[in-house]
C-alpha positions as MATLAB code, in Angstrom:
seq = 'MSQTLASIPWTSRDLEALSDNEWVRYEIINGELFMTRSPHRRHQQICFRIALQLDTWSESNNLGEAIIMPGLIFSDADNVSPDVVWVSRERLEEIEDDAGHLCGAPELVVEVISRGGQNEYRDRTAKLKLYSLQGVREYWIVDRFNQKVEVYRRENAQLSLMATLFAEDEINSPILPGFSSAIACFFPH';
ca = [
       0.000    0.000    0.000;
       1.549    3.296   -1.028;
       1.023    6.565    0.806;
       0.362    9.827   -0.952;
       1.738   13.112    0.324;
      -1.797   14.071    1.376;
      -2.076   10.995    3.619;
       1.190   11.578    5.503;
       0.491   13.534    8.708;
       2.271   16.841    9.164;
       4.226   17.535   12.360;
       5.649   20.567   14.130;
       9.081   19.636   12.789;
       7.712   19.836    9.233;
       6.688   23.443    9.884;
      10.306   24.314   10.668;
      11.310   23.118    7.178;
       8.791   25.395    5.410;
      10.034   28.730    4.150;
       9.541   31.595    6.576;
       6.915   33.894    5.115;
       5.345   36.637    7.203;
       2.320   36.689    4.869;
       1.407   33.033    5.423;
       0.279   31.361    8.641;
       0.751   27.601    8.958;
      -1.245   25.493   11.405;
      -1.497   21.741   11.926;
      -4.693   20.164   13.240;
      -4.733   16.394   13.671;
      -1.797   16.127   11.263;
      -3.515   18.186    8.536;
      -1.712   21.301    7.287;
      -3.724   24.523    7.008;
      -2.217   27.569    5.315;
      -3.783   31.014    5.352;
      -2.635   34.379    4.127;
      -2.280   37.315    6.453;
      -5.747   38.341    7.562;
      -7.637   41.398    6.371;
      -7.004   44.666    8.195;
     -10.486   44.568    9.758;
      -9.802   41.054   11.057;
      -6.701   42.405   12.800;
      -8.620   45.386   14.214;
     -11.211   43.063   15.748;
      -8.494   40.878   17.304;
      -6.881   43.994   18.777;
     -10.196   45.291   20.166;
     -11.046   41.963   21.802;
      -7.550   41.626   23.258;
      -7.739   45.218   24.515;
     -11.055   44.575   26.296;
      -9.660   41.408   27.898;
      -6.328   43.054   28.739;
      -7.953   46.110   30.340;
     -10.072   43.823   32.508;
      -7.020   41.662   33.338;
      -4.941   44.687   34.334;
      -7.633   45.723   36.798;
      -7.621   42.392   38.637;
      -4.251   40.771   37.825;
      -5.948   37.411   37.157;
      -4.320   36.637   33.814;
      -3.228   37.810   30.393;
      -4.719   38.362   26.974;
      -2.338   37.222   24.229;
      -2.635   37.899   20.498;
      -1.709   35.020   18.152;
       0.190   32.795   20.576;
       1.589   29.478   19.445;
      -0.487   26.653   20.951;
       1.459   23.417   20.675;
      -0.737   20.648   22.023;
       1.231   17.858   20.332;
       3.459   17.236   17.346;
       0.304   16.896   15.200;
      -1.632   19.822   16.727;
       0.114   23.168   16.426;
      -2.122   26.233   15.979;
      -2.039   29.978   16.412;
      -5.431   31.328   17.494;
      -6.267   35.002   17.100;
      -6.571   35.786   20.832;
      -6.407   33.791   24.049;
      -6.900   34.628   27.686;
      -5.001   32.565   30.227;
      -4.927   32.837   33.999;
      -1.586   33.528   35.692;
      -1.631   30.099   37.368;
      -2.376   28.277   34.127;
       0.245   30.276   32.225;
       2.932   29.091   34.642;
       1.869   25.481   33.988;
       1.694   25.559   30.172;
       4.245   28.098   28.866;
       7.488   26.636   27.512;
      10.884   28.368   27.347;
      10.150   29.601   23.802;
       6.970   31.357   24.988;
       4.598   28.855   23.368;
       1.608   27.496   25.219;
       1.767   23.703   25.498;
      -1.656   23.263   27.031;
      -5.102   24.754   26.862;
      -5.683   28.362   27.916;
      -9.038   29.034   29.535;
     -10.399   31.124   26.621;
      -9.670   30.974   22.890;
     -11.025   33.488   20.365;
     -11.049   32.982   16.601;
     -12.193   35.649   14.141;
     -13.644   34.139   10.968;
     -11.959   34.982    7.662;
     -13.594   34.628    4.240;
     -13.447   31.260    2.538;
     -14.818   27.797    3.058;
     -11.534   26.335    4.300;
     -11.166   29.141    6.869;
     -14.702   28.610    8.161;
     -14.231   24.841    8.301;
     -10.961   25.252   10.208;
     -12.432   27.599   12.855;
     -15.969   26.188   13.171;
     -15.186   22.474   12.928;
     -11.510   21.456   13.157;
     -10.504   23.975   15.826;
     -13.740   23.576   17.778;
     -13.042   19.843   18.009;
      -9.356   20.386   18.848;
     -10.066   22.959   21.571;
     -12.795   20.755   22.983;
     -10.480   17.726   23.155;
      -7.646   19.781   24.677;
      -9.724   21.200   27.538;
     -10.320   24.822   26.523;
     -13.045   26.074   28.859;
     -14.558   28.683   26.530;
     -14.308   29.381   22.784;
     -15.584   32.497   21.033;
     -16.077   32.394   17.268;
     -16.310   35.985   16.071;
     -18.102   36.529   12.763;
     -17.001   39.936   11.523;
     -19.247   39.790    8.470;
     -22.459   39.415   10.495;
     -21.143   41.150   13.635;
     -21.932   38.308   15.983;
     -20.116   36.113   18.493;
     -20.862   32.448   19.096;
     -19.968   31.454   22.663;
     -19.043   27.827   23.325;
     -18.524   26.673   26.909;
     -17.316   23.409   28.361;
     -20.261   21.282   29.372;
     -20.156   17.504   29.888;
     -16.454   17.387   28.881;
     -16.942   19.177   25.549;
     -17.463   22.653   24.142;
     -21.139   23.336   23.412;
     -22.805   26.393   21.907;
     -24.255   28.423   24.785;
     -25.169   31.701   23.084;
     -25.056   33.672   19.871;
     -24.588   37.347   20.660;
     -25.112   40.318   18.352;
     -23.872   43.921   18.344;
     -26.564   45.088   20.782;
     -25.685   42.331   23.305;
     -23.158   42.222   26.157;
     -20.684   39.381   26.639;
     -19.570   38.076   30.011;
     -18.179   34.787   31.198;
     -18.063   32.647   34.324;
     -14.305   32.178   33.756;
     -13.789   35.968   33.668;
     -15.374   37.228   36.915;
     -16.608   40.785   36.498;
     -15.740   40.991   32.781;
     -18.396   42.504   30.556;
     -18.184   44.097   27.126;
     -20.627   45.251   24.524;
     -20.265   43.100   21.409;
     -20.380   46.341   19.390;
     -17.018   47.299   20.958;
     -15.368   44.435   19.093;
     -16.282   45.741   15.639;
     -14.809   48.864   13.975;
     -17.332   51.366   12.663;
];
């Protein structure tokens, strides 16, 4: 039985062999390679606004950190870079390696959807499953095109959709005590 290149799982080591290109982001989920171009300017603005809201709240209580595009290395076959994460100080000490990558699940992961079927599949299906399996406690999928946020929370050992919030709604979380933000604050005018 012969193997095709498509059937050979990718690993973190394989990423090191790829050419360094600041305009392309490489991620591996369950051994499958995903490549995306640098996101749209508005995508980046939304990531910044979400991280700013989380960081401002974190600074006021010293409970954790908001991080933009960290490397999450769960295994050799699962190496991703979400748009934003929030991790408690205690958890950060447990999962950060010497290179500054996170080698375990942060409490909150945020992905902002980019155009394209592969991008939507990656964030809504492949990453949802990965984050659920790895123990992420909450996952926000931010749809910039429809200005909404889908909130998934850990329930019965998996991430389940708890709410879909729109621009006029407020977001809060049991893992972020006292945090609250208008969804409209996430989206540039």
